[in-house]
N, C-alpha and C positions, 0 to 999 in steps of 0.2 A: 417405609422402613423405620423401624423403632430401634432406639439405642437402649442401653442398659437402664437408663432412668426414665424410660417410656416417652421421651420427647421425640416428636416427629422430625426426621431429618431427611431432606430430599436426597435421592441417589445422586452420585457424581455426574451422571450424564444429563441431568435436568437443570443444572445450575445456570446455564446460559439461555434457558427458554424465556421468550418474551422480548428479546432484543431484536429490533427490526433490521438493523444494519450492523456489520462487524465494527469493532473499534478501529479507528484510523489514526495514523501518526501525523498526518498533515490536515490542516483545516481546509474547508471547501474553497476558500479564496486564494489558495496557492495554486498557481498554474501547473498543469500536468504536461508531460511530454511523452510522445510515443517512442522516443529513442531511435537509434539507427541500427538496423540489422545488416550485417555483412552478407555477401553473396553465399558464403558457406554456412549460413545459419547461426553464426555467433554474433554477439552484440559488440558494438564498439566499446573501447575501454571506458569503463565508468557507467555504461548504460545497463549492464546486467542487474545491478542491485540498487540503482538510483530510485529514490522514493518518488520522484516525479513520474516515473514510468510504472513502478510496481504498485503504488498506493493509489488506487482509483477512487474518485469522488462519486458519491451518490447524489450530489446536489444537482438539480435539473439543468443548471446553466454553468457547467464547469468551464473554467478558463484553460486554454491550451496554448503552448508555445512551440515553435518549431525548434528542432535540434540545431545547434550551430553547424554551419557547413564545414568549417575547418576548426580543428582543435589543436592548439600548439602544444600545451603540456597536459592540461586537464580541462574538462568541461566546466565553464563558470556557472552553469545552471544546475550542476549535480548537487543533490542532497543525499548525503550518506545515511545509511540506515542506522 
C-alpha cells in the first residue's frame, strides 16, 4: 500500500505479523491457577477475571497453584486485570 508521498506502509492487518506468542500481562514465573467452577457453570467470586486463570503461560515449565479451599472475603491469590 502506498501513501501520498509514495512511502510503503503495511496494511493494518499485517502489523502484528512475526510475533510468536501474544503479549502477556504476567511473567512466566508467576504461578497460574485453574480457578474453581461451580456446578452451574459459573466461576467462584474473583475467578472469572483473575489473571492467574486467564493469562496462560507459554513457558514449558509453568508453575501452578491450587485454588484455596475456603475463601472468607476474597481470594488472597487473585490478581486483578
